[in-house]
C-alpha positions, 0 to 999 in steps of 0.5 A: 615313916612315910616320905613324900615328894611333890612336883608340878607346881609353878606359875600359870595364867588364869584359866590355865591348868596345872598337875600336881603329883606326890609320890609316897615311899617308906612304911606305907603298908597300911590303909592310907588316905592321900590328898592335898591341902593348902593354907587357909584363913588363920594359918591353918591348912584346909583340905583341897582334895583327898582320896581314900585307898578305895578311891573315894574322893572328897573336894573342897567346895571351891574346887569342885568341878575344876580339880580332879584327884586320882591315885595309883596304888601300885606306884603309891602316887596321888595326882591333882589335876587343876583346871580353870585355875583362878588367882584365888587358887594361889597358895602353897599346896601340901601333899598329905598322907594319913595312915590309919592304924585303927578307926580311932588312931592315925598319923599324918605325914606332910610333903615340903609344899609346892608353890602354885601361882595363878597370875596374868 
C-alpha cells in the first residue's frame, strides 16, 4: 500500500500564501497521479489540483492562476503552492495518490487531511 504524510496547513490572512506538501511512501512503483482535493458541496471531495507522473497538471477553475502544483519524483513528493488565498479556500485539504494498474483499473490512496484556514 501507499502511505501519505501531509504538512503545511495552517492559518493565513486573505491574500497570503501557504505551501502544502505530501510525501508518499510504500508500494509506489507504478504510474501514479498525485494531487490535492478538498471538501465540496454535498460532502464530496472536489479536485483542487493534480499532476501526472509526466508533469501534466490540472487545476480547478477556482484556483487557476493562484495555485501551482509540482512534484519531485525522486523524493515521491507533491507540493501545492497556494498564493492569493481567499476565505473561500478554507477547507480540509487531502493529498491523493491514484495508482494506475491499467487504463481501466486504478486505486486511490488518501492522506489524513490538513486544515487550511484563511481569515483576517
